[in-house]
Short mmCIF file of the C-alpha atoms (twelve columns), coordinates in Angstrom:
data_MODEL
# 
_entry.id   MODEL 
# 
loop_
_atom_site.group_PDB 
_atom_site.id 
_atom_site.type_symbol 
_atom_site.label_atom_id 
_atom_site.label_alt_id 
_atom_site.label_comp_id 
_atom_site.label_asym_id 
_atom_site.label_seq_id 
_atom_site.Cartn_x 
_atom_site.Cartn_y 
_atom_site.Cartn_z 
_atom_site.pdbx_PDB_model_num 
ATOM 1   C CA . MET A 1   -3.412  10.523  22.861  1 
ATOM 2   C CA . THR A 2   -6.611  12.296  21.828  1 
ATOM 3   C CA . GLN A 3   -7.525  13.973  18.552  1 
ATOM 4   C CA . GLU A 4   -7.059  17.405  20.118  1 
ATOM 5   C CA . GLU A 5   -3.474  16.535  21.036  1 
ATOM 6   C CA . ILE A 6   -2.442  15.539  17.514  1 
ATOM 7   C CA . SER A 7   -0.807  18.491  15.761  1 
ATOM 8   C CA . SER A 8   1.198   18.580  12.546  1 
ATOM 9   C CA . GLU A 9   4.328   18.789  14.698  1 
ATOM 10  C CA . ARG A 10  3.402   15.523  16.465  1 
ATOM 11  C CA . ILE A 11  2.728   13.801  13.173  1 
ATOM 12  C CA . ARG A 12  6.083   15.016  11.771  1 
ATOM 13  C CA . ASP A 13  7.782   13.704  14.897  1 
ATOM 14  C CA . ALA A 14  6.073   10.340  14.514  1 
ATOM 15  C CA . ILE A 15  7.089   10.142  10.861  1 
ATOM 16  C CA . SER A 16  10.706  10.918  11.772  1 
ATOM 17  C CA . ARG A 17  10.751  8.241   14.488  1 
ATOM 18  C CA . ILE A 18  9.221   5.627   12.176  1 
ATOM 19  C CA . VAL A 19  11.743  6.401   9.400   1 
ATOM 20  C CA . GLU A 20  14.685  6.084   11.777  1 
ATOM 21  C CA . ARG A 21  13.443  2.838   13.228  1 
ATOM 22  C CA . THR A 22  12.719  1.421   9.790   1 
ATOM 23  C CA . MET A 23  16.208  2.082   8.560   1 
ATOM 24  C CA . ARG A 24  17.561  0.084   11.488  1 
ATOM 25  C CA . MET A 25  15.878  -3.025  10.056  1 
ATOM 26  C CA . ASP A 26  18.043  -5.357  7.972   1 
ATOM 27  C CA . MET A 27  15.420  -6.080  5.339   1 
ATOM 28  C CA . LEU A 28  16.351  -7.808  2.117   1 
ATOM 29  C CA . TRP A 29  15.336  -6.735  -1.406  1 
ATOM 30  C CA . ASP A 30  11.777  -7.966  -1.276  1 
ATOM 31  C CA . TRP A 31  8.228   -6.851  -0.569  1 
ATOM 32  C CA . PRO A 32  8.583   -5.951  3.157   1 
ATOM 33  C CA . CYS A 33  11.375  -3.585  2.203   1 
ATOM 34  C CA . GLY A 34  9.464   -2.403  -0.840  1 
ATOM 35  C CA . VAL A 35  6.434   -1.309  1.206   1 
ATOM 36  C CA . ALA A 36  8.593   0.210   3.963   1 
ATOM 37  C CA . TYR A 37  10.707  2.214   1.518   1 
ATOM 38  C CA . TYR A 38  7.607   3.342   -0.392  1 
ATOM 39  C CA . GLY A 39  6.402   4.848   2.876   1 
ATOM 40  C CA . ILE A 40  9.745   6.612   3.409   1 
ATOM 41  C CA . SER A 41  9.591   7.910   -0.195  1 
ATOM 42  C CA . ARG A 42  6.079   9.237   0.431   1 
ATOM 43  C CA . ALA A 43  7.250   10.850  3.697   1 
ATOM 44  C CA . PHE A 44  10.012  12.603  1.783   1 
ATOM 45  C CA . GLU A 45  7.565   13.886  -0.845  1 
ATOM 46  C CA . VAL A 46  5.278   15.341  1.810   1 
ATOM 47  C CA . THR A 47  7.701   16.579  4.442   1 
ATOM 48  C CA . GLY A 48  10.505  17.681  2.143   1 
ATOM 49  C CA . ASP A 49  12.977  16.161  4.589   1 
ATOM 50  C CA . ALA A 50  15.996  15.349  2.453   1 
ATOM 51  C CA . HIS A 51  17.292  13.061  5.217   1 
ATOM 52  C CA . CYS A 52  14.648  10.506  4.115   1 
ATOM 53  C CA . ILE A 53  15.833  10.332  0.548   1 
ATOM 54  C CA . ASP A 54  19.515  10.332  1.588   1 
ATOM 55  C CA . LEU A 55  18.887  7.298   3.802   1 
ATOM 56  C CA . LEU A 56  17.091  5.514   1.001   1 
ATOM 57  C CA . LYS A 57  19.772  6.304   -1.567  1 
ATOM 58  C CA . ALA A 58  22.569  5.063   0.655   1 
ATOM 59  C CA . ARG A 59  20.749  1.801   1.370   1 
ATOM 60  C CA . VAL A 60  19.645  1.102   -2.203  1 
ATOM 61  C CA . ASP A 61  23.166  1.854   -3.488  1 
ATOM 62  C CA . GLU A 62  24.509  -0.656  -0.952  1 
ATOM 63  C CA . TYR A 63  22.032  -3.302  -2.185  1 
ATOM 64  C CA . MET A 64  23.150  -2.691  -5.784  1 
ATOM 65  C CA . GLU A 65  26.798  -3.061  -4.865  1 
ATOM 66  C CA . LEU A 66  26.040  -6.396  -3.144  1 
ATOM 67  C CA . GLY A 67  24.053  -7.648  -6.123  1 
ATOM 68  C CA . LEU A 68  20.292  -7.721  -6.625  1 
ATOM 69  C CA . PRO A 69  18.361  -11.028 -6.200  1 
ATOM 70  C CA . LYS A 70  17.154  -12.361 -9.480  1 
ATOM 71  C CA . PRO A 71  15.054  -13.687 -11.093 1 
ATOM 72  C CA . TRP A 72  12.333  -11.262 -10.133 1 
ATOM 73  C CA . ASN A 73  8.897   -12.206 -8.852  1 
ATOM 74  C CA . VAL A 74  5.719   -10.202 -8.199  1 
ATOM 75  C CA . ASN A 75  6.579   -9.477  -4.598  1 
ATOM 76  C CA . ARG A 76  10.123  -8.342  -5.330  1 
ATOM 77  C CA . CYS A 77  8.771   -5.800  -7.803  1 
ATOM 78  C CA . ALA A 78  7.505   -3.762  -4.809  1 
ATOM 79  C CA . MET A 79  11.025  -2.374  -4.529  1 
ATOM 80  C CA . GLY A 80  10.337  -0.632  -7.828  1 
ATOM 81  C CA . HIS A 81  8.408   2.062   -5.957  1 
ATOM 82  C CA . CYS A 82  11.451  3.479   -4.153  1 
ATOM 83  C CA . LEU A 83  13.451  3.191   -7.360  1 
ATOM 84  C CA . LEU A 84  11.055  5.474   -9.154  1 
ATOM 85  C CA . SER A 85  11.104  7.927   -6.229  1 
ATOM 86  C CA . LEU A 86  14.872  7.919   -6.178  1 
ATOM 87  C CA . TYR A 87  15.035  8.574   -9.886  1 
ATOM 88  C CA . GLU A 88  12.624  11.468  -9.574  1 
ATOM 89  C CA . ALA A 89  14.569  12.883  -6.647  1 
ATOM 90  C CA . THR A 90  18.098  12.446  -8.008  1 
ATOM 91  C CA . GLY A 91  17.780  12.087  -11.764 1 
ATOM 92  C CA . GLU A 92  20.193  9.154   -11.654 1 
ATOM 93  C CA . LYS A 93  19.238  6.813   -14.464 1 
ATOM 94  C CA . THR A 94  20.573  3.723   -12.695 1 
ATOM 95  C CA . TYR A 95  17.430  3.612   -10.574 1 
ATOM 96  C CA . LEU A 96  15.119  3.916   -13.607 1 
ATOM 97  C CA . ASP A 97  17.066  1.161   -15.398 1 
ATOM 98  C CA . VAL A 98  16.423  -1.322  -12.548 1 
ATOM 99  C CA . ALA A 99  12.775  -0.285  -12.403 1 
ATOM 100 C CA . ALA A 100 12.616  -0.816  -16.196 1 
ATOM 101 C CA . ASP A 101 14.071  -4.330  -15.711 1 
ATOM 102 C CA . LYS A 102 11.339  -5.153  -13.190 1 
ATOM 103 C CA . THR A 103 8.751   -3.792  -15.611 1 
ATOM 104 C CA . ASP A 104 10.153  -5.940  -18.456 1 
ATOM 105 C CA . TYR A 105 9.849   -8.993  -16.201 1 
ATOM 106 C CA . LEU A 106 6.203   -8.189  -15.358 1 
ATOM 107 C CA . GLU A 107 5.312   -7.507  -18.982 1 
ATOM 108 C CA . HIS A 108 7.042   -10.477 -20.577 1 
ATOM 109 C CA . ASP A 109 8.065   -13.176 -18.099 1 
ATOM 110 C CA . ALA A 110 5.711   -13.099 -15.119 1 
ATOM 111 C CA . LEU A 111 3.125   -15.861 -14.909 1 
ATOM 112 C CA . ARG A 112 -0.365  -14.855 -15.998 1 
ATOM 113 C CA . PHE A 113 -3.757  -16.393 -16.608 1 
ATOM 114 C CA . GLY A 114 -7.074  -15.483 -18.168 1 
ATOM 115 C CA . GLU A 115 -7.155  -11.968 -19.615 1 
ATOM 116 C CA . GLY A 116 -3.484  -11.285 -18.818 1 
ATOM 117 C CA . VAL A 117 -4.017  -11.357 -15.051 1 
ATOM 118 C CA . LEU A 118 -0.748  -11.464 -13.069 1 
ATOM 119 C CA . GLN A 119 -0.505  -14.558 -10.934 1 
ATOM 120 C CA . HIS A 120 0.782   -13.819 -7.424  1 
ATOM 121 C CA . THR A 121 4.354   -15.088 -7.010  1 
ATOM 122 C CA . VAL A 122 6.774   -14.863 -4.131  1 
ATOM 123 C CA . SER A 123 9.664   -16.824 -5.680  1 
ATOM 124 C CA . ALA A 124 10.913  -18.179 -9.002  1 
ATOM 125 C CA . LYS A 125 8.508   -21.095 -8.675  1 
ATOM 126 C CA . ASN A 126 4.887   -21.443 -9.702  1 
ATOM 127 C CA . ASP A 127 3.880   -20.548 -6.129  1 
ATOM 128 C CA . PHE A 128 0.115   -20.236 -6.401  1 
ATOM 129 C CA . PRO A 129 -1.089  -21.561 -9.769  1 
ATOM 130 C CA . GLU A 130 -3.644  -19.238 -11.394 1 
ATOM 131 C CA . GLN A 131 -4.297  -17.406 -8.151  1 
ATOM 132 C CA . CYS A 132 -4.716  -13.632 -7.919  1 
ATOM 133 C CA . TRP A 133 -4.190  -11.943 -4.564  1 
ATOM 134 C CA . ALA A 134 -5.020  -8.378  -3.547  1 
ATOM 135 C CA . ASP A 135 -1.371  -7.979  -2.563  1 
ATOM 136 C CA . THR A 136 -0.412  -7.925  -6.269  1 
ATOM 137 C CA . LEU A 137 -2.097  -4.530  -6.715  1 
ATOM 138 C CA . PHE A 138 0.523   -2.856  -4.554  1 
ATOM 139 C CA . MET A 139 3.530   -4.985  -5.508  1 
ATOM 140 C CA . ALA A 140 2.960   -4.879  -9.288  1 
ATOM 141 C CA . ALA A 141 -0.075  -3.076  -10.710 1 
ATOM 142 C CA . PHE A 142 0.457   0.213   -8.835  1 
ATOM 143 C CA . PHE A 143 4.160   0.050   -9.679  1 
ATOM 144 C CA . LEU A 144 3.382   -0.523  -13.367 1 
ATOM 145 C CA . LEU A 145 0.997   2.412   -13.381 1 
ATOM 146 C CA . ARG A 146 3.690   4.718   -11.889 1 
ATOM 147 C CA . PHE A 147 6.281   3.476   -14.332 1 
ATOM 148 C CA . GLY A 148 3.990   3.840   -17.314 1 
ATOM 149 C CA . VAL A 149 3.034   7.388   -16.340 1 
ATOM 150 C CA . LEU A 150 6.652   8.386   -15.746 1 
ATOM 151 C CA . THR A 151 7.830   6.974   -19.077 1 
ATOM 152 C CA . LYS A 152 4.622   7.970   -20.923 1 
ATOM 153 C CA . ASP A 153 4.140   4.363   -22.052 1 
ATOM 154 C CA . GLU A 154 0.417   3.891   -22.784 1 
ATOM 155 C CA . SER A 155 0.682   0.122   -23.197 1 
ATOM 156 C CA . ILE A 156 2.066   -0.229  -19.664 1 
ATOM 157 C CA . ILE A 157 -0.626  2.097   -18.278 1 
ATOM 158 C CA . GLU A 158 -3.308  0.003   -19.974 1 
ATOM 159 C CA . ASP A 159 -1.809  -3.182  -18.539 1 
ATOM 160 C CA . ALA A 160 -1.741  -1.689  -15.073 1 
ATOM 161 C CA . LEU A 161 -5.402  -0.688  -15.334 1 
ATOM 162 C CA . ASN A 162 -6.234  -4.118  -16.650 1 
ATOM 163 C CA . GLN A 163 -4.759  -5.625  -13.486 1 
ATOM 164 C CA . TYR A 164 -6.985  -3.406  -11.391 1 
ATOM 165 C CA . TYR A 165 -10.006 -4.292  -13.506 1 
ATOM 166 C CA . TRP A 166 -9.649  -8.052  -13.225 1 
ATOM 167 C CA . HIS A 167 -8.616  -8.017  -9.541  1 
ATOM 168 C CA . ILE A 168 -11.839 -6.069  -8.888  1 
ATOM 169 C CA . ARG A 169 -13.833 -8.653  -10.831 1 
ATOM 170 C CA . PHE A 170 -12.210 -11.617 -9.059  1 
ATOM 171 C CA . LEU A 171 -11.869 -10.345 -5.522  1 
ATOM 172 C CA . GLN A 172 -14.586 -7.870  -4.644  1 
ATOM 173 C CA . ASN A 173 -17.954 -9.092  -3.318  1 
ATOM 174 C CA . LYS A 174 -20.456 -6.661  -4.846  1 
ATOM 175 C CA . GLU A 175 -23.016 -7.509  -2.188  1 
ATOM 176 C CA . THR A 176 -20.788 -6.475  0.743   1 
ATOM 177 C CA . GLY A 177 -18.343 -4.154  -1.072  1 
ATOM 178 C CA . LEU A 178 -15.487 -5.892  0.710   1 
ATOM 179 C CA . TRP A 179 -12.575 -7.772  -0.873  1 
ATOM 180 C CA . TYR A 180 -11.549 -11.373 -0.481  1 
ATOM 181 C CA . HIS A 181 -7.851  -12.123 0.039   1 
ATOM 182 C CA . GLY A 182 -7.471  -14.296 -3.038  1 
ATOM 183 C CA . TYR A 183 -9.120  -16.040 -5.933  1 
ATOM 184 C CA . ASN A 184 -8.306  -19.425 -7.418  1 
ATOM 185 C CA . ASN A 185 -9.019  -19.453 -11.144 1 
ATOM 186 C CA . ARG A 186 -8.674  -23.217 -11.404 1 
ATOM 187 C CA . THR A 187 -11.324 -23.924 -8.838  1 
ATOM 188 C CA . GLY A 188 -13.352 -20.776 -9.411  1 
ATOM 189 C CA . ASP A 189 -13.545 -19.834 -5.718  1 
ATOM 190 C CA . HIS A 190 -12.057 -17.564 -3.075  1 
ATOM 191 C CA . MET A 191 -10.524 -20.489 -1.163  1 
ATOM 192 C CA . SER A 192 -11.254 -19.867 2.504   1 
ATOM 193 C CA . GLY A 193 -13.235 -16.783 1.564   1 
ATOM 194 C CA . PHE A 194 -12.466 -14.247 4.300   1 
ATOM 195 C CA . TYR A 195 -12.351 -10.463 4.111   1 
ATOM 196 C CA . TRP A 196 -8.818  -10.142 5.315   1 
ATOM 197 C CA . GLY A 197 -8.043  -6.622  6.494   1 
ATOM 198 C CA . ARG A 198 -4.739  -6.039  4.774   1 
ATOM 199 C CA . ALA A 199 -6.087  -7.379  1.456   1 
ATOM 200 C CA . ASN A 200 -8.704  -4.656  1.654   1 
ATOM 201 C CA . ALA A 201 -5.960  -2.135  2.511   1 
ATOM 202 C CA . TRP A 202 -3.883  -3.118  -0.524  1 
ATOM 203 C CA . ALA A 203 -7.006  -2.705  -2.677  1 
ATOM 204 C CA . ALA A 204 -8.263  0.541   -1.177  1 
ATOM 205 C CA . TYR A 205 -4.938  2.287   -1.006  1 
ATOM 206 C CA . THR A 206 -3.766  1.479   -4.504  1 
ATOM 207 C CA . MET A 207 -7.142  2.315   -6.030  1 
ATOM 208 C CA . SER A 208 -7.149  5.681   -4.272  1 
ATOM 209 C CA . GLN A 209 -3.790  6.485   -5.800  1 
ATOM 210 C CA . VAL A 210 -4.851  6.062   -9.409  1 
ATOM 211 C CA . LYS A 211 -6.486  9.436   -9.820  1 
ATOM 212 C CA . LYS A 212 -3.459  11.117  -8.175  1 
ATOM 213 C CA . VAL A 213 -0.901  9.350   -10.351 1 
ATOM 214 C CA . LEU A 214 -2.625  9.092   -13.696 1 
ATOM 215 C CA . PRO A 215 -3.180  12.384  -15.610 1 
ATOM 216 C CA . GLN A 216 -6.715  12.712  -17.048 1 
ATOM 217 C CA . ALA A 217 -7.633  9.387   -15.494 1 
ATOM 218 C CA . TYR A 218 -11.252 9.985   -16.441 1 
ATOM 219 C CA . LEU A 219 -10.352 9.319   -20.105 1 
ATOM 220 C CA . TYR A 220 -9.562  5.677   -19.348 1 
ATOM 221 C CA . PRO A 221 -12.744 3.532   -19.208 1 
ATOM 222 C CA . LYS A 222 -11.314 1.113   -16.646 1 
ATOM 223 C CA . PHE A 223 -10.799 3.993   -14.258 1 
ATOM 224 C CA . MET A 224 -14.578 4.154   -13.786 1 
ATOM 225 C CA . ASP A 225 -14.496 0.589   -12.452 1 
ATOM 226 C CA . ILE A 226 -11.747 1.606   -10.046 1 
ATOM 227 C CA . CYS A 227 -13.810 4.558   -8.806  1 
ATOM 228 C CA . GLY A 228 -16.886 2.392   -8.304  1 
ATOM 229 C CA . SER A 229 -15.020 -0.373  -6.553  1 
ATOM 230 C CA . LEU A 230 -13.249 2.057   -4.203  1 
ATOM 231 C CA . GLU A 231 -16.480 3.800   -3.324  1 
ATOM 232 C CA . GLU A 232 -18.167 0.500   -2.438  1 
ATOM 233 C CA . LEU A 233 -15.196 -0.742  -0.421  1 
ATOM 234 C CA . LEU A 234 -14.766 2.438   1.641   1 
ATOM 235 C CA . SER A 235 -18.513 2.830   2.235   1 
ATOM 236 C CA . SER A 236 -18.579 -0.675  3.721   1 
ATOM 237 C CA . ALA A 237 -15.269 -0.478  5.590   1 
ATOM 238 C CA . LYS A 238 -16.233 2.657   7.514   1 
ATOM 239 C CA . LEU A 239 -19.080 0.713   9.174   1 
ATOM 240 C CA . LEU A 240 -16.592 -1.814  10.502  1 
ATOM 241 C CA . GLN A 241 -14.230 0.574   12.203  1 
ATOM 242 C CA . THR A 242 -13.727 -0.184  15.906  1 
ATOM 243 C CA . GLU A 243 -14.167 2.181   18.804  1 
ATOM 244 C CA . ASN A 244 -10.330 2.516   18.847  1 
ATOM 245 C CA . GLY A 245 -10.391 3.842   15.280  1 
ATOM 246 C CA . LEU A 246 -8.880  0.669   13.853  1 
ATOM 247 C CA . TRP A 247 -10.058 -2.331  11.817  1 
ATOM 248 C CA . HIS A 248 -10.002 -6.062  12.627  1 
ATOM 249 C CA . THR A 249 -7.674  -8.440  10.826  1 
ATOM 250 C CA . ILE A 250 -10.808 -10.097 9.435   1 
ATOM 251 C CA . LEU A 251 -12.915 -7.008  8.801   1 
ATOM 252 C CA . ASP A 252 -16.289 -8.434  9.720   1 
ATOM 253 C CA . ASP A 253 -15.062 -10.626 12.595  1 
ATOM 254 C CA . PRO A 254 -15.187 -8.678  15.909  1 
ATOM 255 C CA . ASP A 255 -13.444 -11.543 17.660  1 
ATOM 256 C CA . SER A 256 -10.338 -11.132 15.468  1 
ATOM 257 C CA . TYR A 257 -7.735  -8.692  16.681  1 
ATOM 258 C CA . GLU A 258 -7.338  -5.041  15.593  1 
ATOM 259 C CA . GLU A 259 -4.570  -4.881  13.012  1 
ATOM 260 C CA . VAL A 260 -2.640  -1.633  12.422  1 
ATOM 261 C CA . SER A 261 -1.244  -2.085  8.876   1 
ATOM 262 C CA . ALA A 262 -4.726  -2.758  7.500   1 
ATOM 263 C CA . SER A 263 -6.059  0.203   9.453   1 
ATOM 264 C CA . CYS A 264 -3.376  2.476   7.978   1 
ATOM 265 C CA . GLY A 265 -4.027  1.382   4.407   1 
ATOM 266 C CA . ILE A 266 -7.785  1.774   4.650   1 
ATOM 267 C CA . ALA A 267 -7.601  5.134   6.416   1 
ATOM 268 C CA . ALA A 268 -4.977  6.395   3.948   1 
ATOM 269 C CA . ALA A 269 -7.340  5.519   1.118   1 
ATOM 270 C CA . MET A 270 -10.129 7.469   2.794   1 
ATOM 271 C CA . GLU A 271 -7.858  10.441  3.271   1 
ATOM 272 C CA . THR A 272 -6.564  10.304  -0.351  1 
ATOM 273 C CA . ASP A 273 -10.066 9.830   -1.772  1 
ATOM 274 C CA . GLY A 274 -11.002 13.091  -0.085  1 
ATOM 275 C CA . ASN A 275 -14.698 12.516  0.636   1 
ATOM 276 C CA . PRO A 276 -15.418 14.905  3.566   1 
ATOM 277 C CA . LEU A 277 -18.111 12.572  4.852   1 
ATOM 278 C CA . ARG A 278 -15.336 10.153  5.798   1 
ATOM 279 C CA . ARG A 279 -13.147 12.671  7.556   1 
ATOM 280 C CA . LYS A 280 -14.388 11.562  10.977  1 
ATOM 281 C CA . TYR A 281 -13.350 7.976   10.296  1 
ATOM 282 C CA . VAL A 282 -9.880  9.176   9.212   1 
ATOM 283 C CA . ASP A 283 -9.521  11.277  12.333  1 
ATOM 284 C CA . ARG A 284 -10.491 8.367   14.558  1 
ATOM 285 C CA . ALA A 285 -7.959  6.178   12.734  1 
ATOM 286 C CA . LEU A 286 -5.294  8.835   13.276  1 
ATOM 287 C CA . VAL A 287 -5.793  8.594   17.006  1 
ATOM 288 C CA . GLY A 288 -5.763  4.832   16.928  1 
ATOM 289 C CA . VAL A 289 -2.604  4.640   14.840  1 
ATOM 290 C CA . MET A 290 -0.697  7.297   16.753  1 
ATOM 291 C CA . ASN A 291 -1.375  5.344   19.926  1 
ATOM 292 C CA . GLU A 292 0.250   2.308   18.337  1 
ATOM 293 C CA . ILE A 293 3.595   3.991   17.572  1 
ATOM 294 C CA . SER A 294 6.216   3.280   20.214  1 
ATOM 295 C CA . PRO A 295 8.614   5.968   21.407  1 
ATOM 296 C CA . ASP A 296 11.398  4.517   19.195  1 
ATOM 297 C CA . GLY A 297 9.224   4.448   16.054  1 
ATOM 298 C CA . ARG A 298 7.987   0.881   15.945  1 
ATOM 299 C CA . VAL A 299 4.505   0.507   14.538  1 
ATOM 300 C CA . GLN A 300 2.847   -2.061  16.831  1 
ATOM 301 C CA . ASN A 301 0.194   -4.746  16.374  1 
ATOM 302 C CA . VAL A 302 1.020   -5.463  12.764  1 
ATOM 303 C CA . SER A 303 0.320   -9.003  11.603  1 
ATOM 304 C CA . ALA A 304 3.122   -11.094 10.142  1 
ATOM 305 C CA . GLY A 305 3.237   -12.187 6.474   1 
ATOM 306 C CA . THR A 306 -0.058  -13.894 5.737   1 
ATOM 307 C CA . ALA A 307 -0.895  -16.381 2.997   1 
ATOM 308 C CA . VAL A 308 -4.480  -17.141 2.066   1 
ATOM 309 C CA . MET A 309 -5.145  -19.071 5.235   1 
ATOM 310 C CA . LYS A 310 -7.248  -22.282 5.431   1 
ATOM 311 C CA . ASP A 311 -9.699  -21.078 8.012   1 
ATOM 312 C CA . ARG A 312 -10.764 -18.246 10.327  1 
ATOM 313 C CA . GLU A 313 -8.417  -19.396 13.131  1 
ATOM 314 C CA . GLY A 314 -5.516  -19.219 10.686  1 
ATOM 315 C CA . TYR A 315 -6.046  -15.432 10.325  1 
ATOM 316 C CA . ARG A 316 -6.868  -14.857 13.975  1 
ATOM 317 C CA . ASN A 317 -3.639  -16.508 15.111  1 
ATOM 318 C CA . ILE A 318 -1.105  -14.809 12.879  1 
ATOM 319 C CA . SER A 319 1.548   -13.262 15.118  1 
ATOM 320 C CA . ARG A 320 1.560   -9.508  15.624  1 
ATOM 321 C CA . ASP A 321 4.466   -9.370  18.087  1 
ATOM 322 C CA . TRP A 322 7.232   -8.163  15.767  1 
ATOM 323 C CA . ILE A 323 8.110   -5.070  13.729  1 
ATOM 324 C CA . GLN A 324 7.192   -5.499  10.059  1 
ATOM 325 C CA . GLY A 325 8.283   -3.452  7.066   1 
ATOM 326 C CA . TRP A 326 4.787   -3.225  5.654   1 
ATOM 327 C CA . GLY A 327 3.505   -1.888  8.930   1 
ATOM 328 C CA . GLN A 328 6.154   0.806   8.988   1 
ATOM 329 C CA . GLY A 329 5.524   1.705   5.328   1 
ATOM 330 C CA . LEU A 330 1.722   1.832   5.456   1 
ATOM 331 C CA . ALA A 331 1.864   3.928   8.612   1 
ATOM 332 C CA . LEU A 332 4.154   6.397   6.893   1 
ATOM 333 C CA . ALA A 333 1.850   6.493   3.891   1 
ATOM 334 C CA . PHE A 334 -1.185  7.249   6.110   1 
ATOM 335 C CA . LEU A 335 0.519   9.840   8.315   1 
ATOM 336 C CA . SER A 336 1.955   11.580  5.218   1 
ATOM 337 C CA . GLU A 337 -1.505  11.901  3.653   1 
ATOM 338 C CA . VAL A 338 -2.978  13.373  6.829   1 
ATOM 339 C CA . LEU A 339 -0.072  15.731  7.270   1 
ATOM 340 C CA . LEU A 340 -0.506  16.970  3.697   1 
ATOM 341 C CA . ARG A 341 -4.159  17.851  4.392   1 
ATOM 342 C CA . ILE A 342 -3.452  19.481  7.769   1 
ATOM 343 C CA . GLU A 343 -0.559  21.583  6.511   1 
ATOM 344 C CA . ASN A 344 -2.329  22.615  3.348   1 
ATOM 345 C CA . GLY A 345 -5.254  23.713  5.524   1 
ATOM 346 C CA . GLU A 346 -2.938  25.726  7.754   1 
ATOM 347 C CA . GLU A 347 -1.399  27.390  4.682   1 
ATOM 348 C CA . ARG A 348 -4.833  28.379  3.409   1 
ATOM 349 C CA . LYS A 349 -5.673  29.885  6.785   1 
ATOM 350 C CA . GLU A 350 -2.466  31.969  6.641   1 
ATOM 351 C CA . GLU A 351 -3.349  33.101  3.110   1 
ATOM 352 C CA . LYS A 352 -6.779  34.253  4.280   1 
ATOM 353 C CA . LYS A 353 -5.162  36.266  7.116   1 
ATOM 354 C CA . CYS A 354 -3.060  38.088  4.541   1 
# 
């Protein structure tokens, strides 16, 4: 598929196929599901297709009837995104109540270190002592920001921005503009120290969303750090895009494979940020991503769940053979952002004709 062949109708069709394939997955209440259902929520907001929200509501209601997995952890808080979207779409307070319970966990019970930095956790255990990972920005910080804005709670908004601030300080290399996967506060290093693609996607996408989500974001001093960090990251990432419009699973390692979820997150951030100088990189990514969507809606070449690996080969050899919730969700987020721009442009053309 070429850029000339990609119309808004084709993007809408791809979104519909991805949504349907995603809802066939038997994902549990955890971060893969959280990212996937965030993407479906975003697709609903942009396309207006009520079928998306109906599917989400039915599935989330089923989860609630079966019983939600507790205690919470950072990764499980990713499901808070679709809860907020369901509350906004339906007005049913049950969804907001569960989101509030997740927020209460993050604010009062989640493990932290240093200046209140959330430690990345995937279970009820002390999984990674005093480590911060870029993943936490999507699973927790971005969720806290959305919750704080929705409930007009300034303390939660400030905590969310504090998470961004310290993750930037710990994870971004100011010389390259790129982000490391993780930081170990006990040893004061970035462990293996690679620029993992999806870590940069978590960082770029969530930072790009702040100015969309937070009213008068410019009045918050830490927002200026987010703007600066995002600018440096995207300016560096664009130079590492492959001929296929994608990014490598280790961004600066041309011998590592092209990875689609990272590509979607980085390109979505470029689209959301709106700098016209980066439009050509977004358009190239659109071609690359559309070519990775199977006829039945599976987003292909998405790496499996990835810890902070010990070495370069660890990242290079992560499987990309299977469908993954985060690949589905990040693809939906990216396609939704592009569709919004294209259809808004088409509307403006129609207005000019009138």
